[in-house]
C-alpha positions in Angstrom: -20.1 -26.1 8.3 -18.5 -30.0 8.1 -14.7 -30.0 8.0 -13.2 -31.4 4.7 -10.9 -34.4 5.7 -7.1 -33.6 4.5 -6.5 -37.4 3.7 -3.5 -39.8 3.6 -1.8 -38.2 0.7 -2.0 -34.7 2.2 -0.1 -36.3 5.4 2.5 -37.9 3.4 3.2 -34.6 1.7 3.2 -33.0 5.2 5.4 -35.5 6.6 7.9 -34.8 3.7 7.9 -31.2 4.1 8.4 -31.2 8.1 11.3 -34.1 7.5 13.1 -31.6 4.9 12.6 -28.7 7.0 14.0 -30.4 10.0 17.0 -31.2 8.1 17.3 -27.6 6.9 17.2 -26.3 10.5 19.9 -29.0 11.4 22.3 -28.0 8.5 21.8 -24.3 8.3 23.6 -23.4 11.6 26.1 -26.2 11.5 27.1 -24.8 8.0 27.8 -21.4 10.0 29.6 -23.3 13.0 31.6 -25.3 10.4 32.7 -22.1 8.5 33.7 -20.5 11.7 36.0 -23.3 12.5 37.8 -23.2 9.1 38.2 -19.4 9.0 37.7 -16.4 10.7 37.5 -14.1 7.8 34.0 -12.6 7.9 34.1 -12.2 4.3 34.4 -15.7 3.7 31.7 -16.6 6.2 29.5 -14.2 4.8 30.1 -15.6 1.3 28.8 -18.9 2.2 25.5 -17.1 3.3 25.3 -15.3 0.2 25.8 -18.6 -1.9 22.8 -19.8 -0.3 20.8 -16.7 -1.1 21.6 -16.1 -4.7 20.2 -19.3 -6.5 16.4 -18.5 -5.8 17.2 -15.1 -7.6 19.0 -16.7 -10.1 17.2 -19.9 -11.0 13.6 -19.3 -9.2 11.8 -18.4 -12.4 13.5 -21.2 -14.0 12.2 -23.7 -11.4 8.9 -22.6 -12.0 9.0 -23.5 -15.7 10.3 -27.0 -15.1 7.8 -27.5 -12.2 5.2 -26.9 -14.8 6.8 -29.1 -17.4 7.7 -32.2 -15.4 5.9 -34.5 -13.3 5.9 -32.8 -9.9 6.0 -35.8 -7.5 8.9 -37.3 -9.4 10.7 -33.9 -9.5 10.2 -33.4 -5.7 11.4 -37.1 -4.9 14.4 -36.7 -7.4 15.3 -33.3 -6.0 15.3 -34.7 -2.6 17.2 -37.6 -3.4 20.0 -35.6 -4.9 20.1 -33.2 -1.9 20.5 -36.4 0.4 23.5 -37.9 -1.7 25.0 -34.2 -1.7 24.8 -33.5 2.0 25.9 -37.3 2.6 29.2 -36.4 0.6 29.6 -33.3 2.9 29.2 -35.3 6.2 31.8 -37.7 4.9 34.0 -34.6 3.8 33.6 -33.3 7.4 34.1 -36.4 9.2 37.4 -36.9 7.1 38.7 -33.4 7.4 38.4 -32.9 3.7 35.8 -30.0 3.8 37.1 -26.5 3.1 35.4 -23.2 2.6 35.2 -23.7 -1.0 33.3 -27.1 -0.3 31.1 -25.2 1.8 30.4 -22.4 -0.8 29.6 -25.1 -3.5 27.2 -27.1 -1.4 25.2 -24.0 0.0 24.8 -23.0 -3.8 23.7 -26.3 -5.0 21.3 -27.1 -2.3 19.8 -23.7 -2.7 19.5 -24.1 -6.3 17.8 -27.5 -6.0 15.5 -26.0 -3.5 14.1 -23.5 -6.1 12.7 -26.3 -8.3 11.6 -28.3 -5.2 9.7 -25.4 -3.8 8.0 -24.8 -7.3 7.0 -28.4 -7.6 5.7 -28.6 -4.1 3.6 -25.6 -3.9 2.2 -26.8 -7.4 1.3 -30.2 -6.3 -0.7 -29.3 -3.3 -3.9 -28.4 -5.0 -3.8 -31.9 -6.5 -3.5 -33.6 -3.1 -6.4 -31.7 -1.2 -10.0 -30.4 -2.3 -9.9 -26.5 -3.1 -11.8 -25.8 0.0 -9.4 -27.4 2.4 -6.6 -25.6 0.9 -6.3 -22.8 3.7 -6.3 -25.3 6.2 -3.6 -27.5 4.5 -1.3 -24.7 3.7 -1.7 -23.7 7.6 -1.0 -27.2 8.7 2.1 -27.1 6.4 3.3 -24.0 7.9 2.7 -25.1 11.4 4.5 -28.4 11.1 7.6 -26.8 9.3 7.7 -24.1 11.9 7.7 -26.4 14.7 10.2 -28.8 13.2 12.6 -25.9 12.1 12.3 -23.5 15.1 11.4 -25.4 18.2 13.3 -28.9 17.6 15.7 -28.4 14.8 17.5 -25.3 15.7 18.0 -26.1 19.4 19.3 -29.4 18.6 21.9 -28.3 15.7 24.4 -26.8 18.1 24.4 -29.9 20.4 24.7 -32.3 17.3 27.5 -30.2 16.0 29.3 -30.2 19.5 28.8 -33.9 19.7 30.4 -34.4 16.3 30.6 -31.6 13.4 29.5 -34.3 10.5 26.5 -35.3 12.7 24.2 -32.4 11.6 24.9 -33.2 7.9 24.4 -37.0 8.5 20.9 -36.3 9.9 20.0 -33.9 7.4 20.9 -36.5 4.6 18.6 -38.9 6.2 15.9 -36.6 6.4 16.2 -35.9 2.8 16.2 -39.5 1.9 13.0 -40.1 4.3 11.2 -37.1 2.3 11.9 -38.4 -1.0 10.4 -41.8 -0.1 7.2 -40.2 1.5 6.7 -38.1 -1.9 7.1 -41.3 -4.0 4.3 -43.1 -1.8 1.9 -40.4 -3.3 -0.3 -41.5 -6.1 1.4 -41.1 -9.7 0.2 -37.8 -11.3 1.1 -34.1 -11.0 2.0 -33.6 -14.7 0.2 -30.9 -16.7 -1.7 -32.8 -19.3 -0.2 -32.7 -22.8 -2.7 -30.7 -24.9 -4.5 -32.4 -28.0 -3.5 -31.9 -31.4 -1.1 -32.9 -34.4 2.1 -34.8 -33.1 4.3 -31.8 -34.6 2.2 -29.4 -32.4 2.3 -31.4 -29.3 6.1 -31.6 -29.3 6.9 -28.0 -30.3 7.6 -26.3 -26.9 8.1 -22.7 -26.5 11.3 -21.2 -25.1 12.0 -21.2 -21.4 11.9 -17.2 -21.3 8.5 -17.3 -23.4 7.2 -19.7 -20.6 8.5 -17.4 -17.8 6.9 -14.2 -19.5 3.5 -16.6 -19.8 3.6 -17.0 -16.2 4.4 -13.2 -15.3 1.5 -12.0 -17.6 -0.9 -14.6 -15.9 0.1 -13.2 -12.6 -0.6 -9.7 -13.8 -3.9 -10.6 -15.4 -5.4 -11.5 -12.0 -5.8 -7.9 -10.5 -6.3 -9.1 -7.0 -3.6 -11.9 -7.1 -1.2 -9.1 -8.4 -2.1 -6.7 -5.6 -1.4 -9.4 -2.9 1.8 -10.0 -4.6 2.8 -6.5 -4.3 1.7 -6.1 -0.8 3.6 -9.1 0.2 6.7 -7.8 -1.3 6.2 -4.3 0.3 5.5 -5.8 4.0 8.6 -7.9 3.0 10.8 -4.8 3.0 9.9 -3.9 6.4 9.9 -7.2 7.9 13.5 -8.1 6.4 14.9 -4.7 7.8 13.2 -5.6 11.3 14.8 -8.9 11.5 18.3 -7.3 10.4 18.4 -5.4 13.5 16.0 -7.5 15.9 18.9 -9.0 18.0 20.4 -5.5 18.5 16.8 -4.0 19.6 16.3 -6.9 22.0 19.9 -6.4 23.5 20.3 -2.6 23.6 16.7 -1.4 23.7 14.6 -4.0 25.5 17.7 -5.3 27.5 16.9 -8.8 26.7 20.0 -10.9 28.2 22.0 -12.9 25.7 20.9 -16.1 27.5 17.1 -15.1 27.1 17.4 -14.1 23.4 16.4 -17.6 22.2 13.4 -17.3 24.4 12.3 -14.1 23.2 12.7 -15.0 19.6 10.8 -18.2 20.4 7.8 -16.3 20.9 7.6 -15.3 17.3 7.7 -19.2 16.5 4.7 -20.0 18.9 2.7 -17.1 17.4 3.6 -18.3 13.6 2.5 -22.0 14.8 -1.0 -20.5 16.2 -1.7 -18.2 13.2 -1.2 -21.2 10.8 -3.4 -23.4 12.6 -6.2 -20.8 12.8 -5.9 -19.4 9.3 -8.4 -22.0 7.7 -11.0 -21.3 10.3 -10.9 -17.6 9.8 -11.0 -17.9 6.1 -14.3 -20.2 6.4 -15.7 -17.7 9.0 -14.9 -14.5 7.6 -13.6 -15.0 4.0 -10.1 -14.8 2.6 -9.9 -11.1 1.5 -11.4 -9.7 4.6 -9.0 -11.5 6.8 -6.0 -10.5 4.6 -7.1 -6.8 5.2 -7.7 -7.4 8.9 -4.1 -9.1 9.2 -2.4 -6.1 8.0 -4.0 -3.9 10.5 -3.5 -6.1 13.4 0.3 -6.5 12.4 0.5 -2.7 12.2 -0.7 -2.3 15.6 1.5 -5.3 16.9 4.7 -3.3 15.2 3.7 -0.2 16.9 3.6 -2.1 20.3 7.0 -3.6 19.7 8.3 -0.1 18.9 6.8 1.4 22.2 7.6 -1.5 24.3 10.4 -1.0 26.8 10.3 -4.5 28.2 11.0 -7.9 26.8 7.7 -9.3 27.9 5.2 -6.9 26.2 7.6 -6.7 23.3 7.7 -10.8 23.0 3.8 -10.6 23.0 3.9 -8.2 20.2 6.2 -10.2 18.0 3.8 -13.3 18.8 1.0 -11.5 17.5 3.1 -10.2 14.5 4.3 -13.6 13.6 0.8 -15.1 13.9 -0.3 -12.4 11.3 2.4 -13.3 9.1 1.3 -17.1 9.1 -2.0 -16.2 8.4 -1.2 -13.9 5.4 1.1 -16.7 4.0 -1.6 -19.5 4.3 -4.7 -17.7 3.0 -2.5 -15.7 0.1 -1.2 -19.0 -0.9 -4.5 -20.8 -1.0 -6.1 -17.9 -2.8 -3.6 -18.1 -5.8 -4.0 -22.1 -5.7 -7.8 -21.5 -6.3 -7.6 -19.1 -9.2 -4.4 -19.8 -11.2 -4.6 -22.7 -14.0 -2.8 -25.7 -13.2 -0.6 -25.5 -16.3 0.9 -22.3 -14.9 1.0 -22.9 -11.1 4.8 -23.3 -11.0 5.7 -20.3 -12.9 3.1 -17.8 -11.1 4.1 -19.2 -7.6 7.9 -18.7 -8.6 7.1 -15.3 -9.9 5.4 -14.2 -6.5 8.3 -15.4 -4.5 10.7 -13.8 -6.4 9.1 -10.3 -5.8 9.5 -11.0 -2.2 13.1 -12.1 -2.4 14.0 -9.0 -4.4 12.8 -6.7 -1.6 14.3 -8.6 1.4 17.8 -7.6 0.8 16.9 -3.9 0.2 15.2 -3.6 3.5 18.1 -5.3 5.5 20.6 -3.2 3.8 18.5 0.1 4.4 17.8 -1.0 8.0 21.5 -1.6 8.8 22.5 1.8 7.5 19.8 3.5 9.3 20.3 1.5 12.7 24.2 2.4 12.4 23.5 6.0 12.2 20.5 6.4 14.5 19.9 3.1 16.4 17.3 0.4 15.9 14.2 2.4 17.1 13.8 4.3 13.9 14.0 1.2 12.0 11.0 -0.2 14.1 9.2 3.1 13.5 9.9 2.8 9.7 8.6 -0.6 9.6 5.4 0.3 11.5 4.7 3.2 9.0 5.4 1.0 6.1 3.0 -1.7 7.4 0.5 1.3 7.9 0.7 2.6 4.3 0.3 -1.0 3.1 -2.7 -1.4 5.2 -4.4 1.7 4.1 -3.9 0.9 0.5 -5.0 -2.7 0.8 -8.1 -1.9 2.7 -9.5 -0.5 -0.6 -7.6 -2.6 -2.9 -8.7 -5.9 -1.4 -12.2 -4.9 -0.7 -13.5 -7.3 -3.4 -11.8 -9.9 -5.7 -11.4 -9.2 -9.4 -12.9 -11.5 -12.0 -10.8 -14.5 -12.8 -9.4 -14.1 -16.4 -12.0 -15.8 -18.4 -9.8 -18.4 -20.1 -8.7 -19.9 -16.6 -11.8 -20.2 -15.0 -12.2 -24.2 -15.2 -8.8 -24.7 -13.3 -6.8 -24.5 -10.1 -3.2 -24.2 -9.3 -0.6 -23.1 -6.4 1.5 -20.2 -5.8 3.2 -18.8 -2.6 2.8 -15.3 -1.4 5.5 -15.0 1.5 8.1 -17.2 2.7 6.6 -19.1 5.6 6.6 -18.4 9.3 7.9 -16.6 11.2 8.5 -13.5 9.0 9.7 -12.6 6.3 6.6 -13.1 4.4 
């Protein structure tokens, strides 16, 4: 079967996403390092992390509504422009010694709030950039590119850049946002949901934001297969977030990974995630999306069992790489599946609803893992994660056997959603 070309527009969108992710990877550790130079109070440092995690929960569904109302291309460019200005102002404040903890809290909160709108618009825009048959490969390329930019390039460089000058990572982040905005503006005009025909009074009458959110959620529920994929993502996210919360302790205490070697150990997950993202499209073409999703859950269950049983860093690292590859495949194909079935007018809201469910289970899993590990050690956490994936696999093996019919009113359209946050895990 001939491979569909992704085209110039996709490569512009890909470059913008990679540029933004590189900046994020430079800024995130720099924020933590800067906070540690300003205060040693763990509550304040944790508050900065929380400030970056709350906005998706508070504004995620709202971002989906406006991604469906506004021109998506212009929305993405505007958001990146505002983020560039915001981070540039932070860089100036750091360079002049005027950045305090309150400044970091505010910047972290605002950047995460803007990201909620950007993410909704970005996922919604992709189906208008590439053909429907190329969506699995396009999503895989996006995940692979952002994983390399964030995990293999940005994160290692962030510490060195901060050591050279505390303002440097933020300056570079502002530049990457500005570059991303220009790349998005180079895309052809479009991305706005057409205004329905009718009398002027009918066209200008908009439902309330809450009504539009409810419409998106109902549409997600109406597609049984897409709703099941969403629930399986949320359930597996519970296990993944718990595993990530104690992974460093498990590596140091159980696997006896040295502190110097921990970065190399976690790099196996990045490499595995990149490989999984690159092969996801080919697997979908060869075997079909739903069969691959079922198989991925089974493979990930085996990989988690291997991580649990491993007593040495090398086999554990290999198991972690396989697990991360499975997460990338699930993300790419789950996203593409929704993009081919959800109507264009609802794609921002449906995608935001899916991401919201995944975000809701993540803190629960991390909290439970911390409590269990504090009382019994990290091995019970990996056992529980394996058991969770095994249960999800058993249920999904039957539930994802065949696609449910697309709701009749939506058959002629397509859209975009996101199942799990991208590689490496969580989903």
